[in-house]
PDB file with one MODEL, atoms N, CA, C and O in Angstrom:
MODEL        1
ATOM      1  N   MET A   1       0.899  -0.965   0.182  1.00  0.00           N
ATOM      2  CA  MET A   1      -0.185  -0.062   0.137  1.00  0.00           C
ATOM      3  C   MET A   1       0.944   0.884  -0.263  1.00  0.00           C
ATOM      4  O   MET A   1       2.098   0.458  -0.270  1.00  0.00           O
ATOM      5  N   THR A   2       0.657   2.207  -0.613  1.00  0.00           N
ATOM      6  CA  THR A   2       1.150   3.467  -0.738  1.00  0.00           C
ATOM      7  C   THR A   2       0.975   4.327   0.485  1.00  0.00           C
ATOM      8  O   THR A   2       0.306   3.606   1.225  1.00  0.00           O
ATOM      9  N   HIS A   3       1.203   5.484   1.129  1.00  0.00           N
ATOM     10  CA  HIS A   3       0.895   6.247   2.453  1.00  0.00           C
ATOM     11  C   HIS A   3      -0.388   6.840   1.749  1.00  0.00           C
ATOM     12  O   HIS A   3      -1.261   6.904   2.614  1.00  0.00           O
ATOM     13  N   GLU A   4      -0.888   7.323   0.479  1.00  0.00           N
ATOM     14  CA  GLU A   4      -1.610   7.907   0.150  1.00  0.00           C
ATOM     15  C   GLU A   4      -3.263   6.798   0.367  1.00  0.00           C
ATOM     16  O   GLU A   4      -4.425   7.196   0.446  1.00  0.00           O
ATOM     17  N   GLN A   5      -2.851   5.699   0.399  1.00  0.00           N
ATOM     18  CA  GLN A   5      -3.949   4.620   0.185  1.00  0.00           C
ATOM     19  C   GLN A   5      -4.024   4.105   1.748  1.00  0.00           C
ATOM     20  O   GLN A   5      -4.987   3.452   2.152  1.00  0.00           O
ATOM     21  N   VAL A   6      -3.087   4.407   2.454  1.00  0.00           N
ATOM     22  CA  VAL A   6      -2.681   3.560   4.061  1.00  0.00           C
ATOM     23  C   VAL A   6      -4.013   4.851   4.228  1.00  0.00           C
ATOM     24  O   VAL A   6      -5.157   4.437   4.413  1.00  0.00           O
ATOM     25  N   LYS A   7      -3.724   6.631   4.135  1.00  0.00           N
ATOM     26  CA  LYS A   7      -4.508   7.438   4.600  1.00  0.00           C
ATOM     27  C   LYS A   7      -6.095   7.075   4.492  1.00  0.00           C
ATOM     28  O   LYS A   7      -6.975   6.837   5.320  1.00  0.00           O
ATOM     29  N   ALA A   8      -6.022   7.160   2.863  1.00  0.00           N
ATOM     30  CA  ALA A   8      -7.564   7.018   2.723  1.00  0.00           C
ATOM     31  C   ALA A   8      -8.379   5.815   3.490  1.00  0.00           C
ATOM     32  O   ALA A   8      -9.568   6.040   3.714  1.00  0.00           O
ATOM     33  N   ALA A   9      -7.973   4.876   3.803  1.00  0.00           N
ATOM     34  CA  ALA A   9      -8.181   3.319   4.102  1.00  0.00           C
ATOM     35  C   ALA A   9      -8.524   3.715   5.729  1.00  0.00           C
ATOM     36  O   ALA A   9      -9.619   3.449   6.224  1.00  0.00           O
ATOM     37  N   PHE A  10      -7.527   4.327   6.419  1.00  0.00           N
ATOM     38  CA  PHE A  10      -7.632   5.433   7.710  1.00  0.00           C
ATOM     39  C   PHE A  10      -8.991   5.765   7.784  1.00  0.00           C
ATOM     40  O   PHE A  10      -9.919   5.113   8.264  1.00  0.00           O
ATOM     41  N   PHE A  11      -8.985   7.235   7.063  1.00  0.00           N
ATOM     42  CA  PHE A  11     -10.066   8.140   7.023  1.00  0.00           C
ATOM     43  C   PHE A  11     -11.547   7.551   6.551  1.00  0.00           C
ATOM     44  O   PHE A  11     -12.634   8.029   6.875  1.00  0.00           O
ATOM     45  N   ALA A  12     -11.320   6.413   5.720  1.00  0.00           N
ATOM     46  CA  ALA A  12     -12.944   5.852   5.339  1.00  0.00           C
ATOM     47  C   ALA A  12     -12.786   4.570   6.406  1.00  0.00           C
ATOM     48  O   ALA A  12     -13.127   3.466   5.981  1.00  0.00           O
ATOM     49  N   GLU A  13     -12.402   4.649   7.453  1.00  0.00           N
ATOM     50  CA  GLU A  13     -12.410   3.335   8.600  1.00  0.00           C
ATOM     51  C   GLU A  13     -12.826   2.097   7.763  1.00  0.00           C
ATOM     52  O   GLU A  13     -13.725   1.283   7.978  1.00  0.00           O
ATOM     53  N   SER A  14     -11.873   2.180   6.685  1.00  0.00           N
ATOM     54  CA  SER A  14     -11.924   0.961   5.741  1.00  0.00           C
ATOM     55  C   SER A  14     -10.815  -0.179   6.818  1.00  0.00           C
ATOM     56  O   SER A  14      -9.909   0.067   7.614  1.00  0.00           O
ATOM     57  N   PHE A  15     -11.720  -1.986   6.135  1.00  0.00           N
ATOM     58  CA  PHE A  15     -10.715  -2.811   6.684  1.00  0.00           C
ATOM     59  C   PHE A  15      -9.416  -3.364   6.039  1.00  0.00           C
ATOM     60  O   PHE A  15      -8.670  -4.323   6.235  1.00  0.00           O
ATOM     61  N   ASP A  16      -9.500  -2.204   5.088  1.00  0.00           N
ATOM     62  CA  ASP A  16      -8.224  -2.063   4.046  1.00  0.00           C
ATOM     63  C   ASP A  16      -7.066  -1.828   4.758  1.00  0.00           C
ATOM     64  O   ASP A  16      -5.999  -2.240   4.303  1.00  0.00           O
ATOM     65  N   LEU A  17      -7.119  -1.119   5.998  1.00  0.00           N
ATOM     66  CA  LEU A  17      -6.037  -0.524   6.914  1.00  0.00           C
ATOM     67  C   LEU A  17      -5.173  -1.767   7.629  1.00  0.00           C
ATOM     68  O   LEU A  17      -4.024  -1.625   8.047  1.00  0.00           O
ATOM     69  N   VAL A  18      -5.941  -3.016   7.692  1.00  0.00           N
ATOM     70  CA  VAL A  18      -5.257  -4.328   7.890  1.00  0.00           C
ATOM     71  C   VAL A  18      -3.980  -4.974   7.187  1.00  0.00           C
ATOM     72  O   VAL A  18      -3.214  -5.740   7.773  1.00  0.00           O
ATOM     73  N   GLY A  19      -3.837  -4.551   5.789  1.00  0.00           N
ATOM     74  CA  GLY A  19      -2.858  -4.521   5.229  1.00  0.00           C
ATOM     75  C   GLY A  19      -1.954  -3.869   5.366  1.00  0.00           C
ATOM     76  O   GLY A  19      -0.930  -4.285   4.824  1.00  0.00           O
ATOM     77  N   ALA A  20      -1.886  -2.851   5.963  1.00  0.00           N
ATOM     78  CA  ALA A  20      -0.445  -1.928   6.087  1.00  0.00           C
ATOM     79  C   ALA A  20       0.475  -2.349   7.161  1.00  0.00           C
ATOM     80  O   ALA A  20       0.113  -2.840   8.231  1.00  0.00           O
ATOM     81  N   THR A  21       1.560  -2.147   6.837  1.00  0.00           N
ATOM     82  CA  THR A  21       2.905  -2.590   7.874  1.00  0.00           C
ATOM     83  C   THR A  21       2.974  -1.689   8.987  1.00  0.00           C
ATOM     84  O   THR A  21       2.399  -0.612   9.141  1.00  0.00           O
ATOM     85  N   GLU A  22       3.856  -2.370   9.823  1.00  0.00           N
ATOM     86  CA  GLU A  22       3.874  -1.456  10.680  1.00  0.00           C
ATOM     87  C   GLU A  22       4.529  -0.162  10.744  1.00  0.00           C
ATOM     88  O   GLU A  22       4.207   0.786  11.461  1.00  0.00           O
ATOM     89  N   SER A  23       5.695  -0.244   9.732  1.00  0.00           N
ATOM     90  CA  SER A  23       6.424   1.014   9.084  1.00  0.00           C
ATOM     91  C   SER A  23       5.147   1.980   8.477  1.00  0.00           C
ATOM     92  O   SER A  23       5.262   3.112   8.948  1.00  0.00           O
ATOM     93  N   GLN A  24       4.153   1.880   7.714  1.00  0.00           N
ATOM     94  CA  GLN A  24       3.477   2.596   6.853  1.00  0.00           C
ATOM     95  C   GLN A  24       2.314   2.954   8.454  1.00  0.00           C
ATOM     96  O   GLN A  24       1.956   4.129   8.377  1.00  0.00           O
ATOM     97  N   VAL A  25       1.817   2.382   9.525  1.00  0.00           N
ATOM     98  CA  VAL A  25       0.695   2.666  10.334  1.00  0.00           C
ATOM     99  C   VAL A  25       1.750   4.061  11.138  1.00  0.00           C
ATOM    100  O   VAL A  25       1.225   5.123  11.474  1.00  0.00           O
ATOM    101  N   GLU A  26       3.381   3.753  11.347  1.00  0.00           N
ATOM    102  CA  GLU A  26       3.972   4.356  11.926  1.00  0.00           C
ATOM    103  C   GLU A  26       3.839   5.881  11.495  1.00  0.00           C
ATOM    104  O   GLU A  26       3.274   6.801  12.086  1.00  0.00           O
ATOM    105  N   LYS A  27       4.582   5.874  10.191  1.00  0.00           N
ATOM    106  CA  LYS A  27       4.392   7.129   8.950  1.00  0.00           C
ATOM    107  C   LYS A  27       2.970   7.695   9.107  1.00  0.00           C
ATOM    108  O   LYS A  27       2.925   8.920   9.222  1.00  0.00           O
ATOM    109  N   LEU A  28       1.875   7.074   9.132  1.00  0.00           N
ATOM    110  CA  LEU A  28       0.414   7.571   9.182  1.00  0.00           C
ATOM    111  C   LEU A  28       0.480   8.114  10.401  1.00  0.00           C
ATOM    112  O   LEU A  28       0.334   9.336  10.393  1.00  0.00           O
ATOM    113  N   ASP A  29       0.692   7.504  11.698  1.00  0.00           N
ATOM    114  CA  ASP A  29       0.617   7.988  12.968  1.00  0.00           C
ATOM    115  C   ASP A  29       1.548   9.444  12.900  1.00  0.00           C
ATOM    116  O   ASP A  29       1.031  10.506  13.246  1.00  0.00           O
ATOM    117  N   GLU A  30       2.519   9.397  12.570  1.00  0.00           N
ATOM    118  CA  GLU A  30       3.508  10.450  12.446  1.00  0.00           C
ATOM    119  C   GLU A  30       2.817  11.746  11.790  1.00  0.00           C
ATOM    120  O   GLU A  30       2.648  12.862  12.282  1.00  0.00           O
ATOM    121  N   TRP A  31       2.437  11.190  10.389  1.00  0.00           N
ATOM    122  CA  TRP A  31       1.376  12.493   9.462  1.00  0.00           C
ATOM    123  C   TRP A  31       0.129  13.102  10.364  1.00  0.00           C
ATOM    124  O   TRP A  31      -0.220  14.248  10.649  1.00  0.00           O
ATOM    125  N   LEU A  32      -0.399  11.718  10.691  1.00  0.00           N
ATOM    126  CA  LEU A  32      -1.712  12.578  11.618  1.00  0.00           C
ATOM    127  C   LEU A  32      -1.403  13.198  13.017  1.00  0.00           C
ATOM    128  O   LEU A  32      -2.184  14.038  13.463  1.00  0.00           O
ATOM    129  N   ASP A  33      -0.449  12.874  13.635  1.00  0.00           N
ATOM    130  CA  ASP A  33       0.035  14.149  14.644  1.00  0.00           C
ATOM    131  C   ASP A  33       0.300  14.935  14.267  1.00  0.00           C
ATOM    132  O   ASP A  33      -0.229  15.878  14.855  1.00  0.00           O
ATOM    133  N   LYS A  34       1.425  15.472  12.846  1.00  0.00           N
ATOM    134  CA  LYS A  34       2.037  16.657  12.468  1.00  0.00           C
ATOM    135  C   LYS A  34       0.501  17.394  11.990  1.00  0.00           C
ATOM    136  O   LYS A  34       0.462  18.624  11.939  1.00  0.00           O
ATOM    137  N   ASN A  35      -0.259  16.898  11.781  1.00  0.00           N
ATOM    138  CA  ASN A  35      -1.723  17.566  10.925  1.00  0.00           C
ATOM    139  C   ASN A  35      -2.801  17.723  11.932  1.00  0.00           C
ATOM    140  O   ASN A  35      -3.953  18.036  11.631  1.00  0.00           O
ATOM    141  N   ASP A  36      -2.366  17.483  13.192  1.00  0.00           N
ATOM    142  CA  ASP A  36      -3.119  18.137  14.178  1.00  0.00           C
ATOM    143  C   ASP A  36      -4.384  17.234  14.091  1.00  0.00           C
ATOM    144  O   ASP A  36      -5.435  17.722  14.505  1.00  0.00           O
ATOM    145  N   TYR A  37      -4.391  16.070  13.636  1.00  0.00           N
ATOM    146  CA  TYR A  37      -5.349  15.056  14.023  1.00  0.00           C
ATOM    147  C   TYR A  37      -4.896  14.351  15.127  1.00  0.00           C
ATOM    148  O   TYR A  37      -3.704  14.496  15.400  1.00  0.00           O
ATOM    149  N   TYR A  38      -5.787  13.379  16.060  1.00  0.00           N
ATOM    150  CA  TYR A  38      -5.978  12.873  16.882  1.00  0.00           C
ATOM    151  C   TYR A  38      -5.246  11.548  16.613  1.00  0.00           C
ATOM    152  O   TYR A  38      -6.081  10.668  16.406  1.00  0.00           O
ATOM    153  N   ALA A  39      -4.208  11.173  16.555  1.00  0.00           N
ATOM    154  CA  ALA A  39      -3.412   9.975  16.189  1.00  0.00           C
ATOM    155  C   ALA A  39      -3.671   8.900  16.781  1.00  0.00           C
ATOM    156  O   ALA A  39      -3.133   8.683  17.867  1.00  0.00           O
ATOM    157  N   THR A  40      -4.657   7.861  16.148  1.00  0.00           N
ATOM    158  CA  THR A  40      -5.059   6.846  16.750  1.00  0.00           C
ATOM    159  C   THR A  40      -4.930   5.345  15.379  1.00  0.00           C
ATOM    160  O   THR A  40      -5.617   4.324  15.343  1.00  0.00           O
ATOM    161  N   ALA A  41      -4.085   5.667  14.662  1.00  0.00           N
ATOM    162  CA  ALA A  41      -3.514   4.742  13.879  1.00  0.00           C
ATOM    163  C   ALA A  41      -3.350   3.347  13.881  1.00  0.00           C
ATOM    164  O   ALA A  41      -3.845   2.418  13.243  1.00  0.00           O
ATOM    165  N   TRP A  42      -1.963   3.532  15.373  1.00  0.00           N
ATOM    166  CA  TRP A  42      -1.915   2.359  16.060  1.00  0.00           C
ATOM    167  C   TRP A  42      -2.952   1.668  16.646  1.00  0.00           C
ATOM    168  O   TRP A  42      -2.990   0.501  16.257  1.00  0.00           O
ATOM    169  N   GLU A  43      -4.003   2.029  17.622  1.00  0.00           N
ATOM    170  CA  GLU A  43      -5.425   1.610  18.079  1.00  0.00           C
ATOM    171  C   GLU A  43      -5.858   1.233  16.833  1.00  0.00           C
ATOM    172  O   GLU A  43      -5.553   0.051  16.677  1.00  0.00           O
ATOM    173  N   ARG A  44      -6.429   1.677  15.861  1.00  0.00           N
ATOM    174  CA  ARG A  44      -7.273   1.031  15.153  1.00  0.00           C
ATOM    175  C   ARG A  44      -6.705   0.134  14.227  1.00  0.00           C
ATOM    176  O   ARG A  44      -7.533  -0.408  13.496  1.00  0.00           O
ATOM    177  N   TRP A  45      -5.261  -0.246  14.011  1.00  0.00           N
ATOM    178  CA  TRP A  45      -5.133  -1.014  13.125  1.00  0.00           C
ATOM    179  C   TRP A  45      -4.589  -2.471  14.032  1.00  0.00           C
ATOM    180  O   TRP A  45      -4.427  -3.606  13.582  1.00  0.00           O
ATOM    181  N   ASN A  46      -4.379  -1.964  15.477  1.00  0.00           N
ATOM    182  CA  ASN A  46      -4.126  -3.198  16.092  1.00  0.00           C
ATOM    183  C   ASN A  46      -5.503  -3.835  16.683  1.00  0.00           C
ATOM    184  O   ASN A  46      -5.544  -4.971  17.153  1.00  0.00           O
ATOM    185  N   ASP A  47      -6.616  -2.971  16.600  1.00  0.00           N
ATOM    186  CA  ASP A  47      -7.766  -3.790  16.424  1.00  0.00           C
ATOM    187  C   ASP A  47      -8.005  -4.370  15.355  1.00  0.00           C
ATOM    188  O   ASP A  47      -8.333  -5.555  15.421  1.00  0.00           O
ATOM    189  N   MET A  48      -7.922  -3.762  14.147  1.00  0.00           N
ATOM    190  CA  MET A  48      -8.098  -4.565  12.917  1.00  0.00           C
ATOM    191  C   MET A  48      -7.075  -5.971  13.055  1.00  0.00           C
ATOM    192  O   MET A  48      -7.650  -7.031  12.807  1.00  0.00           O
ATOM    193  N   GLN A  49      -5.700  -6.051  13.408  1.00  0.00           N
ATOM    194  CA  GLN A  49      -5.155  -6.902  13.125  1.00  0.00           C
ATOM    195  C   GLN A  49      -5.740  -8.319  14.497  1.00  0.00           C
ATOM    196  O   GLN A  49      -5.593  -9.529  14.322  1.00  0.00           O
ATOM    197  N   GLU A  50      -6.185  -7.862  15.373  1.00  0.00           N
ATOM    198  CA  GLU A  50      -7.224  -8.675  16.430  1.00  0.00           C
ATOM    199  C   GLU A  50      -8.299  -9.284  15.738  1.00  0.00           C
ATOM    200  O   GLU A  50      -8.450 -10.506  15.730  1.00  0.00           O
ATOM    201  N   GLU A  51      -9.197  -8.343  15.048  1.00  0.00           N
ATOM    202  CA  GLU A  51      -9.894  -8.940  14.735  1.00  0.00           C
ATOM    203  C   GLU A  51      -9.697 -10.370  13.476  1.00  0.00           C
ATOM    204  O   GLU A  51     -10.258 -11.453  13.305  1.00  0.00           O
ATOM    205  N   MET A  52      -8.698  -9.687  12.875  1.00  0.00           N
ATOM    206  CA  MET A  52      -8.143 -11.041  11.138  1.00  0.00           C
ATOM    207  C   MET A  52      -7.694 -11.751  11.903  1.00  0.00           C
ATOM    208  O   MET A  52      -7.762 -12.802  11.266  1.00  0.00           O
ATOM    209  N   ARG A  53      -7.011 -12.151  13.371  1.00  0.00           N
ATOM    210  CA  ARG A  53      -6.801 -13.150  13.874  1.00  0.00           C
ATOM    211  C   ARG A  53      -8.003 -14.176  14.304  1.00  0.00           C
ATOM    212  O   ARG A  53      -8.131 -15.400  14.291  1.00  0.00           O
ATOM    213  N   GLY A  54      -8.820 -13.068  14.691  1.00  0.00           N
ATOM    214  CA  GLY A  54      -9.772 -14.026  14.821  1.00  0.00           C
ATOM    215  C   GLY A  54     -10.678 -14.689  13.682  1.00  0.00           C
ATOM    216  O   GLY A  54     -10.978 -15.881  13.754  1.00  0.00           O
ATOM    217  N   LEU A  55     -11.073 -13.931  12.701  1.00  0.00           N
ATOM    218  CA  LEU A  55     -11.395 -14.564  11.670  1.00  0.00           C
ATOM    219  C   LEU A  55     -10.759 -15.743  10.963  1.00  0.00           C
ATOM    220  O   LEU A  55     -11.371 -16.728  10.551  1.00  0.00           O
ATOM    221  N   ARG A  56      -9.383 -15.511  10.867  1.00  0.00           N
ATOM    222  CA  ARG A  56      -8.237 -17.173  10.798  1.00  0.00           C
ATOM    223  C   ARG A  56      -8.562 -17.838  11.513  1.00  0.00           C
ATOM    224  O   ARG A  56      -9.062 -18.808  10.944  1.00  0.00           O
ATOM    225  N   MET A  57      -8.594 -17.944  12.724  1.00  0.00           N
ATOM    226  CA  MET A  57      -9.096 -18.657  13.797  1.00  0.00           C
ATOM    227  C   MET A  57     -10.215 -19.512  13.211  1.00  0.00           C
ATOM    228  O   MET A  57      -9.939 -20.664  12.874  1.00  0.00           O
ATOM    229  N   GLU A  58     -11.640 -18.974  13.038  1.00  0.00           N
ATOM    230  CA  GLU A  58     -12.370 -19.462  12.604  1.00  0.00           C
ATOM    231  C   GLU A  58     -12.363 -20.062  11.551  1.00  0.00           C
ATOM    232  O   GLU A  58     -12.709 -21.239  11.652  1.00  0.00           O
ATOM    233  N   ALA A  59     -12.057 -19.657  10.393  1.00  0.00           N
ATOM    234  CA  ALA A  59     -11.887 -20.234   9.457  1.00  0.00           C
ATOM    235  C   ALA A  59     -11.022 -21.874   9.468  1.00  0.00           C
ATOM    236  O   ALA A  59     -11.400 -22.882   8.870  1.00  0.00           O
ATOM    237  N   GLU A  60      -9.918 -21.744  10.248  1.00  0.00           N
ATOM    238  CA  GLU A  60      -9.070 -22.740  10.491  1.00  0.00           C
ATOM    239  C   GLU A  60      -9.979 -23.886  11.269  1.00  0.00           C
ATOM    240  O   GLU A  60      -9.800 -25.103  11.213  1.00  0.00           O
ATOM    241  N   ILE A  61     -10.933 -23.223  11.960  1.00  0.00           N
ATOM    242  CA  ILE A  61     -12.033 -24.372  12.540  1.00  0.00           C
ATOM    243  C   ILE A  61     -12.702 -24.929  11.663  1.00  0.00           C
ATOM    244  O   ILE A  61     -12.969 -26.122  11.521  1.00  0.00           O
ATOM    245  N   GLU A  62     -13.031 -23.876  10.947  1.00  0.00           N
ATOM    246  CA  GLU A  62     -14.709 -24.809  10.168  1.00  0.00           C
ATOM    247  C   GLU A  62     -14.125 -25.142   9.130  1.00  0.00           C
ATOM    248  O   GLU A  62     -14.822 -25.822   8.377  1.00  0.00           O
ATOM    249  N   PHE A  63     -12.555 -24.811   8.604  1.00  0.00           N
ATOM    250  CA  PHE A  63     -12.515 -25.820   7.273  1.00  0.00           C
ATOM    251  C   PHE A  63     -11.117 -26.545   7.508  1.00  0.00           C
ATOM    252  O   PHE A  63     -10.416 -26.915   6.566  1.00  0.00           O
ATOM    253  N   ALA A  64     -10.761 -26.721   8.884  1.00  0.00           N
ATOM    254  CA  ALA A  64      -9.796 -28.209   9.223  1.00  0.00           C
ATOM    255  C   ALA A  64     -10.217 -29.349   8.814  1.00  0.00           C
ATOM    256  O   ALA A  64      -9.564 -30.367   9.042  1.00  0.00           O
TER     257      ALA A  64
ENDMDL
END
């Protein structure tokens, strides 16, 4: 994902943000802080990562 795609996913509150790397989330968080936004990128990304882990576990159980 490009930085612009990461920003767009963040502002759209899209689950696509789950595809961002940690370094991309760090860059987004810094950009948000620099531009006077409440920097919640890490919190949102971590929540999505946790949700993704849950979905993977459900899929493994269902299709095992």
